[in-house]
C-alpha positions in Angstrom: -101.7 31.7 -0.9 -98.3 33.1 0.4 -98.6 31.1 3.7 -99.4 27.9 1.7 -96.4 28.5 -0.6 -94.1 29.0 2.4 -95.4 25.8 4.0 -94.9 23.9 0.8 -91.4 25.3 0.4 -90.5 24.3 3.9 -91.9 20.8 3.3 -90.0 20.6 0.0 -86.8 21.5 1.8 -87.4 18.8 4.4 -88.2 16.2 1.7 -85.1 17.0 -0.3 -82.9 16.8 2.8 -84.3 13.4 3.8 -83.9 12.2 0.1 -80.2 13.2 0.3 -79.7 11.5 3.6 -81.3 8.3 2.2 -78.8 8.4 -0.7 -75.9 8.3 1.8 -77.5 5.4 3.8 -78.3 3.4 0.7 -74.8 3.8 -0.6 -73.4 2.2 2.7 -76.0 -0.6 2.7 -75.4 -1.6 -0.9 -72.1 -3.2 0.1 -73.7 -5.3 2.9 -75.9 -8.1 1.4 -77.3 -9.1 4.8 -79.2 -5.7 4.9 -81.2 -6.3 1.7 -84.7 -5.9 3.3 -83.7 -2.7 4.9 -82.2 -1.5 1.6 -85.4 -2.3 -0.2 -87.4 -0.3 2.4 -85.1 2.7 2.1 -85.3 2.7 -1.7 -89.0 2.5 -1.5 -89.1 5.5 0.9 -86.7 7.4 -1.4 -89.1 6.9 -4.3 -92.0 8.1 -2.2 -90.1 11.2 -1.3 -89.3 11.8 -4.9 -93.0 11.5 -5.8 -94.0 14.0 -3.1 -91.2 16.4 -4.1 -92.5 16.3 -7.7 -96.1 16.9 -6.5 -95.1 19.9 -4.4 -92.9 21.3 -7.2 -95.8 21.2 -9.7 -98.0 23.2 -7.3 -95.3 25.8 -6.7 -94.4 26.4 -10.4 -96.9 28.6 -12.1 -98.5 27.2 -15.3 -97.2 29.5 -18.0 -98.6 27.5 -20.8 -102.2 28.5 -20.2 
């Protein structure tokens, strides 16, 4: 369980880092209309990262309600 948590924490860190990097790239591309396709792809990837981050976070946070 501890090894699995460490692996998930490491993956979470990687995903958050990539998510932040995409924010920067997307900000630059917004001002260049000729890059709309690339912008759409990056935004889609960013949403995928957000979903995976949420999925990992729900597994790392104990269920205190039960």
